Each structure stands twice: as structure tokens, then as C-alpha cells.
C-alpha positions in Angstrom: 130.8 29.0 -145.2 133.4 31.5 -146.5 135.9 33.0 -144.0 134.2 36.4 -144.1 130.8 34.9 -143.3 132.4 32.8 -140.5 134.2 35.9 -139.1 130.9 37.9 -139.2 129.1 35.1 -137.5 131.5 35.3 -134.6 132.1 39.1 -134.6 128.4 39.6 -134.4 128.8 38.3 -130.9 131.4 40.8 -129.9 128.6 43.1 -128.9 126.7 42.0 -125.8 123.9 41.3 -128.2 124.3 39.1 -131.2 123.1 40.0 -134.6 122.0 37.9 -137.5 124.9 39.0 -139.6 126.0 35.8 -141.4 126.3 36.8 -145.0 127.7 39.8 -146.9 124.1 40.9 -147.7 123.4 42.4 -144.3 120.2 44.2 -143.4 118.6 45.8 -140.4 117.5 43.6 -137.5 114.2 43.1 -135.7 112.8 44.9 -132.7 114.5 46.2 -129.6 114.6 43.8 -126.7 114.6 45.3 -123.2 114.6 43.4 -119.9 111.1 42.5 -118.6 112.1 40.8 -115.4 111.8 43.4 -112.7 114.9 42.1 -110.9 117.1 42.6 -113.9 116.0 46.2 -114.5 118.3 49.0 -113.3 117.5 49.8 -109.7 117.2 53.5 -110.5 114.7 53.2 -113.3 112.5 56.1 -112.1 112.6 59.9 -111.7 115.2 60.7 -114.4 115.1 63.6 -116.8 115.4 63.6 -120.5 117.6 66.5 -121.6 118.8 67.8 -124.9 122.2 69.5 -125.2 122.5 71.7 -128.3 126.0 72.9 -128.3 126.3 74.9 -125.0 122.6 75.4 -124.3 120.9 73.1 -121.9 117.1 72.5 -121.7 115.0 69.6 -120.5 111.8 68.3 -119.0 110.9 65.6 -116.5 110.4 62.1 -117.8 110.1 58.7 -116.3 112.8 57.3 -118.5 116.1 56.1 -117.1 118.1 58.2 -119.4 118.9 61.8 -120.2 119.1 62.3 -123.9 121.5 64.9 -125.2 122.7 66.2 -128.5 125.7 68.2 -129.4 128.2 68.7 -132.2 131.3 66.5 -132.1 133.9 68.6 -133.8 135.0 66.6 -136.8 134.3 63.6 -139.0 138.1 63.3 -139.4 140.1 64.1 -136.3 143.4 63.3 -137.9 143.3 65.3 -141.1 143.4 69.1 -141.6 141.6 69.6 -145.0 138.1 69.2 -143.7 135.9 70.9 -141.1 132.9 68.7 -141.5 131.0 67.9 -138.3 128.2 65.5 -137.3 125.8 65.1 -134.5 126.9 62.5 -132.0 124.2 61.2 -129.6 125.0 60.7 -126.0 123.0 60.1 -122.8 123.5 61.7 -119.4 122.1 60.9 -116.0 123.0 62.9 -113.0 120.6 62.1 -110.1 123.4 61.0 -107.8 126.1 63.2 -109.2 127.9 65.5 -106.7 129.9 68.5 -107.8 132.1 68.1 -104.8 134.0 64.9 -104.8 132.0 63.3 -107.6 133.0 61.4 -110.7 132.0 60.8 -114.2 131.4 57.2 -115.4 131.7 57.3 -119.2 130.4 54.4 -121.2 132.4 54.0 -124.4 129.6 53.0 -126.8 130.0 50.0 -129.2 128.4 48.9 -132.4 124.8 49.8 -131.9 122.1 52.1 -130.5 123.4 53.7 -127.4 120.0 53.7 -125.6 120.0 50.0 -125.7 123.5 49.8 -124.2 122.4 52.2 -121.6 119.4 50.1 -120.6 121.5 47.0 -120.4 124.3 48.3 -118.3 122.6 48.3 -114.9 125.9 48.1 -113.0 126.6 51.8 -113.8 123.2 52.8 -112.5 123.6 50.6 -109.4 127.0 52.2 -108.4 126.1 55.8 -109.3 125.1 56.9 -105.8 128.1 55.2 -104.1 130.5 56.9 -106.5 128.6 60.2 -106.6 128.7 59.8 -110.3 127.3 61.4 -113.4 126.6 58.7 -116.0 127.4 59.4 -119.6 126.7 56.9 -122.5 128.4 58.0 -125.7 127.2 56.6 -129.0 129.8 55.2 -131.4 130.1 56.9 -134.8 128.2 55.2 -137.7 125.8 53.5 -135.2 122.4 54.4 -133.9 121.7 58.0 -134.8 125.3 59.1 -134.9 125.8 59.0 -138.7 128.5 61.3 -140.0 127.0 61.4 -143.5 123.4 60.9 -142.5 121.5 58.5 -144.7 124.4 58.4 -147.1 126.9 57.1 -144.5 126.9 53.6 -146.0 126.1 54.4 -149.6 129.7 55.4 -150.5 132.7 53.4 -149.2 134.7 56.6 -149.2 132.4 57.8 -146.4 133.3 54.7 -144.4 136.9 55.6 -144.4 136.3 57.4 -141.1 134.8 54.4 -139.3 137.7 53.3 -137.1 138.3 52.7 -133.5 140.8 55.5 -133.4 138.2 58.0 -134.7 135.7 56.8 -132.2 138.2 57.2 -129.3 138.9 60.7 -130.5 135.1 61.4 -130.5 134.9 60.3 -126.9 137.9 62.6 -126.0 136.2 65.6 -127.6 132.9 64.8 -126.0 134.5 64.6 -122.5 136.2 68.0 -123.2 132.7 69.4 -124.2 131.1 68.1 -121.0 133.8 69.5 -118.8 133.6 72.8 -120.6 129.8 73.2 -120.5 128.6 71.5 -117.3 129.4 73.6 -114.2 131.2 71.4 -111.7 132.4 68.8 -114.1 135.6 70.4 -115.2 137.8 69.1 -112.4 136.3 65.7 -111.9 137.8 62.3 -112.6 136.5 60.3 -115.6 136.4 56.5 -115.6 135.8 54.7 -118.9 133.5 51.7 -118.8 132.5 49.3 -121.6 131.6 45.8 -122.4 132.7 43.6 -125.3 133.9 45.9 -128.2 132.9 48.7 -125.8 135.2 47.1 -123.2 138.0 47.1 -125.8 137.4 50.8 -126.4 137.4 51.5 -122.7 140.8 49.9 -122.3 142.2 51.5 -125.4 140.8 54.9 -124.3 142.7 54.7 -121.1 145.8 53.6 -123.0 145.6 56.4 -125.6 144.1 59.2 -123.5 145.4 58.6 -119.9 145.1 62.3 -119.2 141.4 62.2 -119.8 140.4 59.0 -118.0 141.8 58.0 -114.6 141.0 54.3 -115.2 138.9 51.9 -117.2 136.7 48.9 -116.6 137.0 46.7 -119.6 134.4 43.9 -119.3 134.5 40.9 -121.6 137.0 42.7 -123.8 138.9 40.4 -126.2 141.8 42.7 -126.9 144.0 39.7 -127.6 141.8 38.0 -130.2 144.1 39.3 -133.0 146.8 37.8 -135.2 148.3 34.8 -133.3 148.1 36.2 -129.8 145.6 33.4 -128.9 144.8 30.1 -130.7 142.1 30.7 -133.4 140.0 27.8 -132.0 139.7 29.0 -128.4 136.4 30.8 -128.9 134.4 27.8 -130.1 136.2 25.5 -127.7 134.8 27.5 -124.8 131.3 27.4 -126.4 131.6 23.6 -126.6 132.8 23.3 -123.0 129.8 25.3 -121.8 127.5 22.7 -123.5 129.5 19.7 -122.4 129.3 20.8 -118.8 125.6 21.6 -118.9 124.3 18.1 -119.7 125.5 14.6 -120.5 126.2 14.0 -124.2 124.9 17.5 -125.1 127.9 18.7 -127.1 128.2 15.4 -128.8 124.6 15.5 -130.0 125.3 18.9 -131.5 128.5 17.6 -133.1 126.6 14.8 -134.8 123.7 17.0 -135.9 125.7 18.5 -138.8 126.2 15.2 -140.7 122.5 14.4 -140.0 121.5 17.7 -141.7 123.9 17.0 -144.6 122.4 13.5 -145.2 118.8 14.6 -144.9 119.3 17.6 -147.2 120.5 15.5 -150.1 117.0 14.9 -151.4 113.9 17.0 -152.1 111.9 15.0 -149.6 114.6 15.4 -147.0 114.6 19.1 -147.4 110.8 19.1 -147.0 111.1 17.0 -143.9 113.7 19.3 -142.4 111.5 22.4 -143.0 108.7 20.7 -141.1 110.7 19.1 -138.4 112.5 22.4 -137.6 109.2 24.4 -137.9 110.8 26.8 -140.3 108.9 29.8 -141.7 110.1 29.2 -145.3 110.8 26.0 -147.3 114.4 25.0 -147.4 116.3 24.6 -150.7 119.7 23.0 -151.2 121.2 26.5 -151.3 119.9 27.2 -147.8 121.6 24.4 -146.0 124.9 26.2 -145.2 122.9 29.2 -144.0 120.7 26.9 -141.9 123.8 25.4 -140.2 125.2 28.9 -139.7 122.0 30.0 -138.0 122.0 26.9 -135.7 125.7 27.6 -134.9 124.9 31.2 -134.1 122.2 30.0 -131.7 124.5 27.9 -129.7 127.0 30.7 -129.5 124.3 33.1 -128.4 123.3 30.7 -125.6 126.9 30.5 -124.4 127.1 34.3 -124.3 123.8 34.8 -122.3 124.0 31.7 -120.1 122.8 33.8 -117.1 121.8 32.5 -113.7 118.3 34.1 -113.9 115.6 34.4 -116.5 116.3 37.3 -118.9 114.9 38.9 -122.0 118.3 40.0 -123.4 118.5 38.5 -126.9 115.4 36.5 -126.5 113.1 35.6 -123.6 115.1 32.8 -121.9 115.0 30.8 -118.7 117.7 30.8 -116.0 120.8 28.8 -117.1 119.4 28.3 -120.6 122.0 25.9 -121.8 121.0 23.5 -119.0 117.5 23.7 -120.3 118.6 23.2 -123.9 120.7 20.2 -123.0 117.7 18.4 -121.5 116.7 17.7 -125.1 120.2 16.6 -126.2 121.0 13.7 -124.0 121.3 10.9 -126.6 123.4 11.4 -129.7 123.1 7.7 -130.7 119.7 8.0 -132.3 118.4 8.2 -135.9 119.0 11.3 -137.9 115.4 12.2 -137.8 115.0 11.8 -134.1 118.3 13.7 -133.5 117.1 16.7 -135.5 113.7 16.6 -133.8 115.6 16.9 -130.5 117.7 19.8 -132.1 114.4 21.5 -132.8 113.3 21.2 -129.2 116.6 22.7 -128.1 116.3 25.6 -130.7 112.8 26.2 -129.5 114.0 27.0 -126.0 115.9 29.9 -127.5 113.4 31.1 -130.1 110.1 30.2 -128.5 110.4 30.0 -124.7 107.4 32.3 -124.5 105.4 29.9 -126.6 104.2 32.6 -128.9 106.2 32.0 -132.0 104.5 30.0 -134.8 107.6 29.3 -136.9 111.4 29.8 -136.8 113.0 32.3 -139.1 116.6 31.4 -140.0 117.3 35.1 -140.9 116.8 36.3 -137.3 118.5 35.4 -134.1 118.3 38.3 -131.7 117.9 42.0 -131.4 117.7 45.1 -133.5 120.1 47.4 -131.8 123.4 46.6 -133.6 124.5 48.2 -136.8 125.4 45.2 -139.0 126.6 47.3 -141.9 129.0 49.2 -139.9 130.3 46.1 -138.1 130.7 44.3 -141.4 132.9 47.1 -142.6 135.0 47.1 -139.3 135.4 43.3 -139.6 136.9 44.0 -143.1 139.3 46.7 -142.0 140.6 46.8 -138.4 138.7 44.2 -136.3 140.2 41.2 -138.0 139.9 38.3 -135.5 141.1 34.8 -136.6 138.6 32.1 -135.8 138.7 28.4 -136.6 137.1 25.1 -135.7 138.3 21.5 -136.1 135.3 19.4 -135.1 137.4 17.5 -132.5 138.1 20.0 -129.7 134.8 21.7 -130.5 131.3 20.6 -131.5 131.2 22.5 -134.9 132.0 21.5 -138.4 135.7 22.0 -139.3 136.6 25.5 -140.6 140.1 26.8 -141.1 141.2 30.5 -141.0 141.7 31.9 -144.5 142.8 35.5 -144.6 143.2 35.6 -148.4 139.6 34.5 -149.0 138.4 37.0 -146.3 140.3 39.7 -148.0 138.8 39.0 -151.4 135.3 38.9 -150.0 135.8 42.2 -148.3 137.2 43.8 -151.4 134.2 42.6 -153.4 131.7 44.2 -151.0 133.5 47.3 -149.6 136.5 47.8 -151.9 138.9 47.5 -148.9 141.2 44.8 -147.7 141.8 44.0 -144.0 144.8 45.0 -142.1 145.1 42.1 -139.6 148.1 43.6 -137.7 146.9 47.2 -137.3 145.1 46.7 -134.0 148.2 45.2 -132.4 150.4 47.9 -133.9 148.0 50.6 -132.7 147.2 49.3 -129.2 150.2 47.1 -128.4 148.9 43.5 -128.4 150.3 41.9 -125.3 152.9 44.5 -124.8 150.8 46.8 -122.6 152.6 46.6 -119.2 153.5 50.3 -119.4 149.8 51.3 -119.0 148.0 51.6 -115.6 144.6 51.5 -114.0 142.6 49.1 -116.1 140.5 46.3 -114.8 139.8 43.5 -117.2 136.9 41.3 -116.2 135.9 38.0 -117.8 133.4 35.3 -117.2 134.7 31.7 -117.5 131.5 30.8 -119.4 132.0 33.5 -121.9 133.6 32.4 -125.2 135.2 35.8 -125.6 137.2 35.2 -122.4 139.6 33.2 -124.6 140.8 36.5 -126.2 140.7 38.5 -123.0 143.2 39.4 -120.2 142.6 36.7 -117.6 145.7 37.1 -115.5 147.1 40.2 -113.7 149.8 41.9 -115.8 150.9 44.4 -113.2 149.5 45.7 -109.9 147.4 48.2 -111.8 146.5 46.1 -114.9 144.2 43.7 -113.1 142.2 40.6 -114.2 139.0 39.8 -112.5 137.5 36.3 -113.2 133.9 35.4 -112.7 133.6 31.6 -112.5 129.9 31.5 -113.1 129.8 34.5 -115.5 128.7 34.6 -119.1 129.2 37.7 -121.4 129.9 40.7 -119.1 127.5 39.5 -116.4 129.2 42.1 -114.1 127.9 45.0 -116.2 124.3 43.8 -115.9 122.0 45.1 -113.1 122.2 43.5 -109.7 119.9 40.5 -109.3 118.8 38.4 -106.4 120.1 35.3 -108.2 123.6 36.7 -108.9 126.2 34.1 -108.0 128.8 35.0 -105.4 131.5 35.2 -108.0 129.9 38.2 -109.7 129.2 39.9 -106.4 132.8 39.7 -105.5 133.9 40.9 -109.0 131.7 44.0 -108.8 132.9 44.7 -105.3 136.5 44.5 -106.5 135.8 46.7 -109.5 134.2 49.4 -107.3 137.1 49.3 -104.9 139.5 49.9 -107.8 137.3 52.8 -109.1 137.2 54.3 -105.6 141.0 54.1 -105.4 141.4 55.9 -108.8 139.0 58.6 -107.7 140.7 59.1 -104.4 144.2 59.2 -106.1 142.8 61.8 -108.5 141.6 64.1 -105.8 144.8 63.5 -103.7 146.9 64.7 -106.6 144.6 67.6 -107.3 144.9 68.7 -103.6 148.7 68.5 -103.7 148.8 70.6 -106.9 146.8 73.3 -105.1 
């Protein structure tokens, strides 16, 4: 696996929902997956309106959806140049059932790399706290994702168009959108805004507070690996955490996975072995020798997906899964000291938990692992420009095949596809790396089960740059809707997050009162 493919494999998990982006030839994903377990749906899933904002005009009709859909013009494709006035339609969602004009607030979700409706439906925490915070909920779609395409269908056909796909431009979009909301919604003008996001969206929430402190009084950055750049953290920390999750979930589980790679290599050396592998893994298409690396990438991605969504209750997030899915998977991987064929039959049973827990799948497709809602083309480009995160494995501290970090090879692969070369130090130059103590009012939450916590802020930096750790938490469990099976650690985390947000809101109104 080349470094770019490896990087895309891991960066595909930076969203709360993994993609199948393993190779430069990326394509759209499968269908949208929404929660089906009633206890995991937002508690306020009824009696909301769907509205459409067209510039300054507001119209709408009643709908039983949990969102309010709005459209307006964001000012510019390029916020930092002066020789263009081109605009585009940025989609955003608004819900105001519990919003109060007097003493209320605006919770602003900084959208990440995908369809904003899906992020909206999977961020139940905001819905759960809306009444308590008297909050209007706003979910802003990130440029070049979902329907917010600056150049329409041509957005990805010309690499020159992609020059405007950056985190800085996205943050400026959010700032302009907040100005638009405060200008056009009566009662919103003098209300505090809190930025909220998860994963890449959490990074954006933190960065928005850093870059636009006059527009957001604080930020909740959940599972936000803002330090997964350059050498701020070891390149192997991500896969080491994945391995720890499996090792703790069952005896010899991680060792069985570690030994499976050589078993695959040995069995794939012959035509009959390839045929046997196709059948044993119940694959939809016959394997060829050229498919083996892709097969191993796909299996690796599955283990990483499971680490990210190792939730304490059944969910239908990436796939329909049982509670604590890694424990279920590890029931099949108790004995690494068996023949290659038996080991891989056990690997199939483990994979089948992820891909066929419902029992309705006839075969496994190694081109698909999760959901449709992420924009793989846009993310591929960002991974080749700004979002350059070093990853590596050594096969000793982790359960994966050894893979070193090779920036030059990544650069060459990016140039071949996009005509660009990565700038690995730009994010730390732009946002400060670990030198962020001058900023205030950001809560960084991380789950100890989440591989991305290795690149996150897990210790308090100052009294107002606070780390919240969720011992039984996978990828931003705290942003999911409340559930009867939530562990105490996430209940305490959410309570602490709400307390900080209330303090930010109170301080905002206290300052406003003194000014008057």
C-alpha cells in the first residue's frame, strides 16, 4: 500500500463515518445509514419545520423531519482574494423549537466532509440540550461537500476549481453565514454563538474559535485530532490504540489479527489459494493476485471502523452493529495458533459481524465498508494539500503489517492525481500546533477507545482550554443522542460540556449588560 492510499485509509475515519476511500480512484459511496434504534434517535425527532432561506426571504411549511432546511448565498468562492465576486449556494439547516429570543443562544455545527443532513441526524447531543440552552440549532455544510458545490457539477473536474477547498475558506464561510443569520433573523443579532463539531468538524470548531473569537464565545471540539500533524504525536499512535481496543476486548484477539496477514499472503500465492480465499471470505467477486493488497486494506479498515464505533449499545451508524461490537468480533478470534485456513475462516466470522449482523447480506464487497454521506473526492484532495497526517505501523506495537511514513511518495501520488503537492506544516503554521495557550473557551473531548484520541488534546492546557476524557467512549460518543445504555463517563462528560457552555453564555450576557 502506497503512503497516499494508507493516509486515505486512515483519513477516511476522520469523519464520524468512515468511507471506503482506499485508492486514488475514488467514487461515490453507498446508501445513507440513519439510526434505527429508537433509543439512539434524537429525543426531539418530531414537530419540526422544514424552511428555505433565499437570501433575506423566509418561507416554510410544517414537516415531521427533525431539521429545517435553508438555502442562502454565501458571499464568495474566494474570501481572501479581490479579483472575483463569484458566489455559490451553501446549504445549512436550522431548528428553532426551543430557541428563545431573550437569553437564548445559537449552537452552530461546523460541518465536515460530507452531507450536512447526515451530520445533523447523527449529532443528537445538540438536539438533547437545545431546550436547556434555549438554543437555535444551525448545521452548516462544508464547501465542496453535499450540495454546497462552488462550481456545481464541475467542482471536481478541474483542479483549479479545487484551489478554494481549504479549511480557511470553510471557516470564512461559517463566519459569513453567522453574520447572515444575525442580520436576517429577528432576535438573533445579539445572541452568543457556540461552535460544535466532531472529528474534522471538531477541528473546525476549535479553529473557528481560535480564528474568529469575536463570532463564537466558545467551542466544543469532540474527537478532534488537532495535533495529528508533523511530529506533534508519534505516527504510530492511531493504530496502537486500535490494537489496544482489540487486545482488551478478548483473549488473543489482536494476535489473531496480526497473524492473519501472513496467512493471507501464503494462501494467495497460488490460483487455488485465491479461489479458496474468495469462497472462505464469501466475497462477491473472485480475487486475483492484484487484489490482495486491496483485500488487506479493506480488512484493516474494518478493524479501524469497529474501533471508532465501539459503542455500548446497538447502533446502525456505519453498519447495523451490536452493543460493544469488538467484544462480539473477538469471540471468533480467540485462538491464533491454528492453521491458515481455520484462522481465515475465523476472520470471516469476525468480518461478518460488521458487514452482515442483520443476516441479510449474501456476499461481502471489498469496495464498500460504510456509508454514503462523505465526499471522498473532496477529502482525497484535502489529504493531498492541508490535512497531511503522518501515520505508520510496525507490526509489533500494533496488529497491522509494517508501514512507514513516506512523505515523498505521498507527494508524488498527489501530484499525479491532483497536480498538487502537500504542505505538511501549513496546518500547524495556520492554527498553532501545540502553541495554543493564548486562546480561550474550548472544550476538547476524547474517548479513550477512539483511535483519534492519540492526536487530540487529552490534558487541560489552561483553565479555559479544557480536556474531557471519556473512559468508555469511542469516536465522539458524547455528540451522539442520549441513550439508556450510556456509560457514566459520557454522562459526566456531557454534563461538564453543558456547564462550560452555560458559563460562556452567562459571561456573554454579563458583558453585554455592562456595556449597556
